[in-house]
C-alpha positions as CSV (number, residue, x, y, z in Angstrom):
1,M,0.0,0.0,0.0
2,L,1.3,3.4,-0.9
3,I,0.6,5.9,1.8
4,N,1.1,9.7,1.5
5,R,-0.2,11.3,4.6
6,F,-0.3,15.0,5.0
7,R,-1.7,17.6,7.4
8,L,-3.4,20.6,5.9
9,L,-2.4,23.9,7.4
10,P,-4.2,24.5,10.7
11,M,-7.4,26.4,10.3
12,L,-9.0,28.7,12.9
13,A,-11.9,26.9,14.5
14,V,-14.6,29.6,13.8
15,P,-13.9,30.2,10.1
16,A,-13.6,26.5,9.5
17,V,-16.9,25.7,11.0
18,L,-18.6,28.7,9.3
19,T,-17.2,27.7,6.0
20,L,-18.3,24.1,6.5
21,L,-21.8,25.0,7.6
22,A,-22.4,28.0,5.4
23,A,-21.6,26.0,2.3
24,C,-24.7,23.7,2.9
25,G,-27.6,24.4,0.7
26,N,-25.5,26.0,-2.1
27,G,-26.8,23.3,-4.4
28,G,-25.0,20.9,-6.5
29,S,-24.2,20.5,-10.2
30,E,-26.1,18.3,-12.6
31,P,-27.1,14.9,-11.4
32,A,-24.4,12.3,-11.7
33,A,-24.7,9.2,-13.8
34,A,-25.6,5.9,-12.1
35,P,-22.5,4.6,-10.4
36,P,-20.6,1.6,-11.8
37,S,-21.2,-1.6,-9.9
38,P,-18.5,-2.7,-7.4
39,G,-18.6,-6.0,-9.4
40,A,-17.6,-4.2,-12.6
41,A,-14.2,-4.9,-14.2
42,L,-11.5,-3.2,-12.2
43,D,-8.2,-1.8,-13.3
44,R,-5.7,-3.4,-10.9
45,N,-3.0,-0.9,-11.9
46,V,-5.0,2.1,-10.5
47,T,-3.8,4.0,-7.4
48,L,-6.8,5.6,-5.6
49,T,-6.5,8.8,-3.5
50,L,-8.3,8.6,-0.2
51,Y,-9.0,11.8,1.7
52,N,-9.3,10.4,5.2
53,A,-10.7,12.0,8.3
54,Q,-11.3,8.7,10.0
55,H,-8.8,7.3,12.5
56,D,-5.6,6.6,10.5
57,T,-5.2,3.1,12.0
58,V,-8.8,2.2,10.9
59,A,-8.2,3.5,7.4
60,K,-4.9,1.8,7.1
61,A,-6.4,-1.6,8.1
62,W,-9.2,-1.1,5.5
63,V,-7.0,-0.1,2.6
64,D,-4.3,-2.8,3.4
65,A,-7.0,-5.5,3.3
66,F,-8.6,-3.9,0.2
67,T,-5.2,-3.9,-1.6
68,A,-4.4,-7.4,-0.6
69,K,-7.8,-8.6,-2.0
70,T,-7.9,-6.5,-5.2
71,G,-4.3,-5.4,-5.9
72,I,-5.5,-1.8,-6.1
73,K,-3.2,0.6,-4.2
74,V,-4.6,3.4,-2.1
75,Q,-2.8,6.7,-1.3
76,I,-4.0,8.1,2.0
77,R,-4.1,11.9,2.7
78,Q,-4.9,12.4,6.4
79,G,-6.7,15.4,8.0
80,S,-9.7,16.3,10.1
81,D,-13.3,16.4,9.1
82,L,-13.4,20.2,8.7
83,E,-10.0,20.3,6.9
84,M,-10.8,17.6,4.4
85,A,-14.4,18.8,3.7
86,N,-13.4,22.4,3.1
87,Q,-10.4,21.2,1.0
88,L,-12.8,19.2,-1.2
89,V,-15.2,22.1,-1.6
90,A,-12.3,24.4,-2.5
91,E,-10.9,21.9,-5.1
92,G,-14.3,21.2,-6.6
93,G,-14.2,19.2,-9.8
94,A,-10.4,19.4,-9.9
95,S,-9.9,17.4,-6.7
96,P,-7.5,14.5,-6.9
97,A,-9.6,12.6,-4.4
98,D,-11.4,9.5,-5.3
99,V,-12.9,8.6,-1.9
100,F,-13.7,10.6,1.2
101,L,-14.0,9.1,4.7
102,T,-15.0,11.0,7.8
103,E,-15.6,10.5,11.6
104,N,-18.9,12.5,11.6
105,S,-21.6,13.1,9.1
106,P,-21.8,16.9,8.9
107,A,-18.6,17.0,6.8
108,M,-20.2,14.5,4.4
109,S,-23.3,16.7,4.1
110,L,-21.1,19.7,3.2
111,V,-19.5,17.8,0.3
112,E,-22.9,16.3,-0.7
113,N,-24.6,19.7,-0.7
114,A,-21.7,21.1,-2.9
115,G,-22.8,18.5,-5.5
116,L,-19.4,16.7,-5.4
117,F,-20.5,13.1,-4.7
118,S,-21.5,10.3,-7.1
119,P,-24.4,8.2,-5.9
120,I,-23.4,5.1,-3.8
121,D,-23.9,1.9,-5.7
122,P,-27.1,0.1,-4.5
123,A,-25.1,-3.1,-3.8
124,S,-23.1,-1.1,-1.2
125,L,-26.2,0.6,0.2
126,A,-27.8,-2.9,0.6
127,Q,-25.0,-3.9,3.0
128,V,-25.9,-1.2,5.6
129,P,-29.2,-0.7,7.5
130,A,-31.1,2.3,6.3
131,E,-30.6,4.2,9.5
132,F,-26.9,4.3,8.9
133,A,-27.1,6.1,5.5
134,P,-28.6,9.4,4.5
135,S,-31.9,9.2,2.6
136,T,-30.2,10.7,-0.5
137,G,-28.0,7.7,-1.1
138,K,-25.0,10.0,-2.0
139,W,-22.8,8.6,0.8
140,I,-23.0,5.7,3.3
141,G,-22.2,4.9,6.9
142,I,-19.0,3.1,7.5
143,A,-18.9,3.1,11.4
144,A,-20.8,4.7,14.3
145,R,-20.2,6.2,17.7
146,S,-22.6,6.8,20.6
147,T,-23.0,10.0,22.6
148,V,-22.5,9.2,26.4
149,L,-22.1,11.1,29.6
150,A,-18.8,10.2,31.3
151,Y,-19.1,10.6,35.1
152,N,-17.0,10.2,38.2
153,P,-19.0,8.0,40.6
154,G,-17.0,9.4,43.5
155,M,-18.5,12.8,42.7
156,I,-22.0,12.0,41.5
157,G,-24.2,9.0,42.2
158,E,-26.0,7.0,39.5
159,A,-29.4,8.0,40.9
160,D,-28.4,11.7,40.5
161,L,-27.5,11.4,36.8
162,P,-29.7,13.4,34.4
163,K,-32.6,11.6,32.6
164,S,-32.0,13.7,29.5
165,I,-29.1,15.7,28.1
166,M,-31.6,18.6,28.0
167,D,-31.8,18.6,31.8
168,M,-28.3,19.7,32.1
169,Q,-29.2,23.3,31.3
170,D,-30.7,23.5,34.8
171,P,-28.6,25.8,37.1
172,K,-28.1,23.0,39.5
173,W,-25.6,21.5,37.0
174,K,-23.4,24.6,37.2
175,N,-19.7,23.5,37.2
176,R,-20.8,19.9,37.2
177,Y,-20.4,19.1,33.5
178,G,-18.5,20.0,30.4
179,A,-17.9,19.2,26.7
180,A,-15.4,20.0,23.8
181,P,-17.5,22.5,21.9
182,K,-14.9,23.3,19.2
183,G,-14.6,19.7,18.0
184,A,-16.5,18.2,15.1
185,D,-17.8,15.4,17.5
186,F,-19.7,17.9,19.7
187,Q,-21.0,19.9,16.7
188,A,-22.5,16.8,15.3
189,I,-24.3,16.2,18.6
190,V,-25.6,19.8,18.5
191,S,-26.8,19.3,14.9
192,A,-28.8,16.3,16.1
193,M,-30.2,18.3,19.0
194,L,-31.3,21.1,16.6
195,E,-33.0,18.5,14.3
196,L,-34.8,16.9,17.2
197,K,-35.6,19.8,19.5
198,G,-35.6,22.9,17.3
199,E,-33.7,26.1,17.3
200,A,-35.1,27.7,20.5
201,A,-34.4,24.7,22.7
202,T,-31.0,24.2,21.2
203,S,-30.1,27.9,21.7
204,A,-31.2,27.8,25.3
205,W,-29.2,24.6,26.0
206,L,-26.0,26.1,24.4
207,A,-26.4,29.3,26.4
208,A,-26.6,27.2,29.6
209,L,-23.5,25.2,28.6
210,K,-21.5,28.5,28.1
211,A,-22.7,29.8,31.5
212,N,-22.6,26.7,33.6
213,G,-20.3,24.2,31.9
214,Q,-16.6,23.6,31.3
215,A,-15.0,23.8,27.9
216,F,-12.3,21.2,27.0
217,T,-10.0,20.9,24.1
218,G,-11.2,17.4,23.1
219,N,-13.0,14.3,24.3
220,T,-9.8,12.9,25.7
221,A,-9.2,16.0,27.8
222,A,-12.8,15.9,29.0
223,M,-12.5,12.3,30.1
224,K,-9.2,13.0,31.8
225,A,-10.8,15.8,33.8
226,V,-13.6,13.5,34.9
227,N,-11.1,10.9,35.9
228,A,-9.0,13.4,37.9
229,G,-12.1,14.8,39.6
230,T,-11.8,18.3,38.2
231,A,-15.1,17.7,36.4
232,A,-18.0,15.5,37.6
233,T,-19.4,14.7,34.2
234,A,-18.6,15.4,30.5
235,I,-20.3,14.7,27.2
236,I,-18.1,12.5,25.0
237,Y,-18.3,9.7,22.5
238,H,-18.2,6.1,23.9
239,Y,-15.1,4.8,22.3
240,Y,-12.7,7.1,24.1
241,W,-13.5,5.3,27.4
242,Y,-13.4,1.8,25.8
243,G,-10.1,2.5,24.2
244,D,-8.5,3.6,27.4
245,Q,-10.0,0.7,29.3
246,A,-8.4,-1.7,26.9
247,K,-5.0,-0.2,27.6
248,T,-3.7,1.2,30.9
249,K,-7.0,2.7,32.2
250,E,-4.9,5.6,33.4
251,N,-7.4,8.2,32.0
252,S,-10.6,6.3,32.8
253,K,-10.1,4.2,36.0
254,N,-12.4,6.6,37.9
255,V,-14.9,7.0,35.0
256,K,-18.2,5.3,34.2
257,L,-20.5,5.8,31.2
258,H,-24.1,6.9,31.4
259,Y,-26.3,6.1,28.4
260,F,-29.3,8.4,28.1
261,G,-31.4,6.1,25.9
262,N,-35.2,6.9,25.5
263,N,-34.6,8.5,22.0
264,D,-33.0,11.4,23.8
265,P,-30.6,13.8,21.9
266,G,-28.0,12.6,24.4
267,A,-28.3,9.1,23.0
268,F,-27.5,10.3,19.5
269,V,-25.4,7.9,17.4
270,S,-23.1,9.7,15.0
271,I,-22.4,8.1,11.6
272,S,-18.9,8.0,10.1
273,G,-19.3,8.4,6.4
274,G,-17.8,7.3,3.1
275,G,-18.4,8.7,-0.3
276,V,-17.1,8.6,-3.9
277,L,-16.1,11.9,-5.5
278,K,-17.9,12.7,-8.8
279,S,-14.7,14.0,-10.2
280,S,-12.9,10.7,-9.7
281,K,-11.5,9.2,-12.9
282,H,-11.6,5.8,-11.3
283,Q,-15.3,5.4,-10.4
284,A,-15.5,1.6,-10.5
285,E,-12.4,1.2,-8.3
286,A,-13.6,3.9,-5.8
287,Q,-17.0,2.3,-5.6
288,A,-15.3,-1.1,-5.0
289,L,-13.4,0.4,-2.0
290,I,-16.6,1.7,-0.4
291,N,-18.2,-1.7,-1.1
292,F,-15.3,-3.4,0.6
293,I,-15.4,-1.1,3.7
294,T,-19.2,-1.6,4.2
295,G,-19.1,-5.3,3.4
296,K,-18.3,-8.2,5.7
297,D,-14.6,-8.1,5.4
298,G,-14.3,-4.3,6.1
299,Q,-16.8,-4.3,9.0
300,T,-15.2,-7.4,10.5
301,A,-11.9,-5.6,10.4
302,L,-13.5,-2.7,12.2
303,A,-15.0,-4.8,14.9
304,G,-11.7,-6.6,15.5
305,G,-9.6,-3.4,15.7
306,T,-8.8,-1.1,18.5
307,S,-10.9,1.9,17.6
308,F,-14.0,0.5,19.5
309,E,-16.4,2.1,17.0
310,Y,-19.6,0.3,16.2
311,S,-19.8,-1.8,13.0
312,V,-22.8,-0.8,10.8
313,G,-22.7,-3.6,8.3
314,K,-25.6,-6.0,8.2
315,D,-24.9,-9.3,10.0
316,V,-21.5,-8.1,11.3
317,A,-21.5,-7.9,15.1
318,S,-19.6,-5.0,16.8
319,N,-16.8,-5.5,19.3
320,P,-18.5,-7.6,22.1
321,A,-17.1,-5.3,24.7
322,L,-19.5,-2.5,23.6
323,K,-23.1,-2.0,24.7
324,P,-25.1,-3.3,21.8
325,L,-26.4,-0.8,19.3
326,A,-29.9,-2.3,19.6
327,E,-29.9,-1.4,23.3
328,L,-28.9,2.3,22.9
329,N,-32.5,3.5,22.1
330,A,-30.9,6.2,20.0
331,P,-33.1,8.8,18.3
332,K,-33.8,8.5,14.6
333,V,-32.2,11.3,12.6
334,D,-31.7,11.5,8.9
335,A,-27.9,12.0,8.6
336,S,-28.3,14.2,5.5
337,K,-29.9,16.9,7.7
338,L,-27.1,17.1,10.3
339,N,-25.4,20.1,8.8
340,S,-26.8,23.7,8.7
341,K,-25.4,27.1,9.0
342,T,-27.8,27.6,11.9
343,V,-25.6,25.4,14.1
344,A,-22.6,27.6,13.5
345,G,-24.8,30.7,14.2
346,L,-26.2,29.3,17.4
347,M,-22.8,28.2,18.7
348,T,-21.2,31.5,17.8
349,T,-24.0,33.4,19.5
350,A,-23.5,31.3,22.6
351,G,-19.8,32.1,22.6
352,L,-18.8,28.5,22.3
353,I,-16.8,28.8,19.0
């Protein structure tokens, strides 16, 4: 496998978010032709370019296995959701990318709304339950992560945990919770809240977070604070805790996870996405990579890896250490709707970005 990783120049958090969200709804170009089937004849001499915002270890495992199976090499360019999505929009039809993978779905919506994706082949869509793909069929879920509340049981008892994430705007939670508002993870959660609860409720919740909560630089920092007892609770994604528990537990030994359930916004399951660029000159091979990732081999590799993300492929069980997806009682949200300039406006008004 040929790997060419690069980091784009750091971007200021606010402009990056505003660029990402403001680009939504700008419309796309003419409809793309039907995608070639992953079963179509493949050029084994092709080298695909993958813009990857997923964990680099996960992407490497996928492309190594794909290359071993097909002979097709994959060149990886690594960056964050916001970096890669904005890069693709700036490059437009001249992008060298064939495939785009993300950690969260808002970046996929940005690229989709710019009209840059080919439709995903139906054979690939059939490998993933409908709830893990947008209704548009322009991209597809490749993994998932659950929103959870990390808490320190030495600071707060299980009986005192909030029933809903919306309850945390109550003044009694002042200085008792936090989040990483500048990260793409948290912004995806806010997008889901906006879709589920509306603008007024989301705005009020964000204002309360600014007034009463703690801001961390990332999910790991938030979990460390809970573990150290400098924060009682923090809103994170589940896999940070599971990953640390599988290693030394040094950042999570004093942390437990609270799952909101009950179709609450706090039970939101974020979808990592994959898409084929319309500008790709290797459509059949790019579709084949997406088909591999969402198929049994790719999803089994995900489940057996160390990222502790959920598998989304049909008939492929996630890592057995995880709370089963079927037991999360997550809210139903169309992933194609989780990106709007309203989110950036609300978070800016609240002083969070």
